C-alpha positions as CSV (number, residue, x, y, z in Angstrom):
1,M,0.0,0.0,0.0
2,T,1.4,3.4,-1.0
3,C,1.2,6.2,1.6
4,I,1.2,9.9,0.8
5,T,4.7,10.3,2.3
6,D,6.0,7.7,-0.2
7,L,5.0,9.9,-3.1
8,N,6.7,12.9,-4.4
9,P,5.2,15.9,-2.7
10,P,3.7,18.7,-4.7
11,G,6.0,21.7,-5.0
12,Y,3.6,24.3,-3.6
13,V,0.5,23.5,-1.6
14,V,-1.8,26.0,0.0
15,V,-4.2,25.2,2.8
16,E,-7.1,27.7,3.1
17,G,-10.3,28.1,5.1
18,P,-11.9,30.3,7.8
19,I,-10.5,31.1,11.2
20,G,-10.3,28.1,13.5
21,V,-10.6,25.4,10.8
22,G,-7.1,24.1,11.4
23,K,-5.1,25.5,8.4
24,T,-1.8,26.1,10.2
25,S,-1.9,22.8,12.1
26,L,-2.5,20.9,8.8
27,V,0.3,23.0,7.1
28,R,2.8,22.0,9.8
29,R,1.8,18.3,9.6
30,L,2.0,18.3,5.8
31,A,5.4,20.1,5.9
32,E,6.7,17.6,8.4
33,S,5.5,14.6,6.3
34,F,6.9,16.0,3.1
35,G,10.0,17.5,4.6
36,S,8.8,20.9,3.2
37,D,9.3,24.5,4.2
38,T,6.3,26.4,5.5
39,L,4.9,29.8,4.6
40,L,2.7,31.0,7.5
41,E,0.5,33.9,7.9
42,N,1.6,35.9,11.0
43,A,-1.7,37.3,12.3
44,E,-0.1,38.1,15.7
45,E,2.2,40.6,14.0
46,N,-0.8,42.8,12.9
47,P,-1.0,45.7,15.4
48,F,-4.5,46.6,14.2
49,L,-6.1,43.2,14.7
50,D,-7.0,43.6,18.4
51,R,-8.8,46.9,17.5
52,F,-10.6,45.3,14.6
53,Y,-12.0,42.5,16.7
54,Q,-13.0,45.1,19.4
55,D,-14.2,48.0,17.3
56,G,-15.0,46.3,14.0
57,Q,-15.3,48.5,10.9
58,P,-13.4,51.6,12.2
59,A,-10.2,49.5,12.4
60,A,-10.9,47.3,9.3
61,L,-8.9,49.3,6.7
62,P,-5.6,49.4,8.5
63,T,-6.0,45.8,9.5
64,Q,-6.7,44.8,5.9
65,L,-3.8,46.9,4.5
66,F,-1.4,45.4,7.0
67,F,-2.3,41.9,6.0
68,L,-2.1,42.8,2.3
69,F,1.4,44.3,2.7
70,Q,2.6,41.4,4.9
71,R,1.3,38.7,2.5
72,S,2.7,40.5,-0.6
73,K,6.1,40.7,1.0
74,Q,6.1,37.1,1.9
75,L,5.0,36.0,-1.6
76,Q,7.5,38.3,-3.2
77,A,10.2,36.5,-1.3
78,L,8.7,33.2,-2.4
79,R,9.1,34.3,-6.1
80,Q,12.8,34.9,-5.5
81,R,13.5,31.6,-3.8
82,D,15.6,28.9,-5.4
83,M,13.4,26.6,-7.5
84,F,15.5,23.6,-6.4
85,R,14.6,24.0,-2.7
86,T,12.2,21.7,-1.0
87,A,8.5,21.8,-1.5
88,L,6.5,24.6,0.2
89,V,3.2,24.4,2.2
90,A,1.4,27.7,3.0
91,D,-1.6,28.6,5.2
92,F,-2.8,31.5,3.0
93,M,-3.2,32.6,-0.6
94,L,-3.2,36.2,-1.7
95,E,-6.4,35.7,-3.7
96,K,-8.3,35.4,-0.4
97,D,-7.3,38.8,0.8
98,P,-10.1,40.6,-1.1
99,L,-12.6,38.3,0.5
100,F,-11.9,39.9,3.9
101,A,-11.8,43.4,2.3
102,R,-15.3,42.9,0.8
103,L,-16.6,41.5,4.1
104,N,-15.1,44.3,6.4
105,L,-14.7,47.5,4.5
106,D,-17.3,50.2,3.6
107,E,-17.8,51.1,-0.1
108,E,-15.2,53.9,-0.2
109,E,-12.6,52.0,1.7
110,L,-13.1,49.0,-0.5
111,K,-12.5,51.2,-3.6
112,L,-9.2,52.4,-2.0
113,Y,-8.2,48.9,-1.0
114,E,-8.9,47.6,-4.5
115,Q,-6.6,50.3,-6.0
116,V,-3.8,49.4,-3.6
117,F,-4.3,45.7,-4.2
118,A,-4.2,46.1,-8.0
119,R,-0.9,48.1,-7.8
120,L,0.8,46.1,-5.0
121,T,-0.1,42.5,-5.9
122,V,2.9,40.5,-6.9
123,E,2.5,37.7,-9.5
124,T,2.1,34.7,-7.2
125,P,3.1,31.2,-8.2
126,V,0.2,28.9,-9.0
127,P,-0.2,26.3,-6.3
128,D,0.1,22.7,-7.3
129,L,-2.8,22.0,-4.9
130,V,-5.2,24.1,-2.8
131,V,-6.7,22.4,0.2
132,Y,-9.9,24.1,1.3
133,L,-10.9,23.1,4.9
134,Q,-14.5,23.7,5.9
135,A,-16.3,23.2,9.2
136,P,-19.6,24.4,10.6
137,V,-19.5,27.7,12.5
138,E,-20.3,26.0,15.8
139,V,-17.2,23.8,15.4
140,L,-15.1,26.8,14.5
141,M,-16.3,28.7,17.5
142,Q,-15.5,25.8,19.8
143,R,-11.9,25.6,18.4
144,I,-11.4,29.3,18.7
145,K,-12.6,29.2,22.3
146,K,-10.4,26.2,23.0
147,R,-7.2,27.8,21.7
148,N,-8.0,30.9,23.7
149,R,-6.1,33.5,21.7
150,K,-6.7,36.9,23.1
151,V,-7.1,38.6,19.7
152,E,-9.8,36.1,18.7
153,R,-12.0,36.3,21.8
154,M,-14.2,39.0,20.3
155,I,-15.1,37.1,17.1
156,A,-18.8,37.1,16.7
157,V,-20.8,34.1,15.4
158,D,-22.5,36.1,12.7
159,Y,-19.1,37.4,11.4
160,L,-17.7,33.9,11.3
161,Q,-20.8,32.7,9.4
162,R,-20.4,35.5,6.8
163,L,-16.8,34.6,6.5
164,C,-17.6,30.9,5.9
165,D,-20.2,31.9,3.3
166,I,-17.8,34.1,1.4
167,Y,-15.1,31.3,1.4
168,T,-17.7,28.9,0.1
169,E,-18.6,31.2,-2.8
170,F,-15.0,31.9,-3.6
171,F,-14.0,28.3,-3.8
172,Y,-17.2,27.4,-5.7
173,Y,-15.7,29.4,-8.6
174,Y,-12.0,28.8,-8.0
175,N,-10.2,27.1,-10.9
176,R,-6.7,28.4,-10.9
177,S,-5.2,25.1,-9.6
178,P,-6.4,21.6,-8.4
179,L,-8.7,22.0,-5.4
180,L,-9.3,19.5,-2.6
181,I,-12.3,20.3,-0.4
182,I,-12.3,18.7,3.1
183,N,-15.0,18.8,5.7
184,A,-12.8,19.3,8.8
185,A,-15.6,19.2,11.3
186,D,-14.5,15.8,12.7
187,I,-10.8,16.1,11.8
188,N,-8.3,17.4,14.4
189,P,-5.0,18.2,12.7
190,V,-3.5,19.3,16.0
């Protein structure tokens, strides 16, 4: 019987999904199995995130711009990496950034964000595989509560539901690379 670790790993895998679904945990497990490097979103570095979860919309634009600049910088470095290095597993893709912008910004802020996004966006490599993790909002809220991150304590159920809905719509139309959709409700990648 052939196991996934016996196969050649894909060169670039992205794991995506809403907050609390297990993206980073799965990325770490895959990277360990494949002997790959990781590219991780560093939400804790965003100085505006606490304010966003506390105050909502008034802090949305700086929060979103910080993430856009951070992700663009990380992906720019990825473009410059040696093509002969090990495979890479990431817990974000730049194409998801506008999802959060549409969800959180008012009309004028969204127009400004879209202008910045259009000018700043680097040409990102196409993943060999995108893994989209889904789980019901109740499961996500339990996981968020269990991991007890200060910045996430203010996440509202309705916000998380809207986030799940916008991810579902995005991946319904996604066709840039092979897509594997996994219901992660009963999977604990930790």
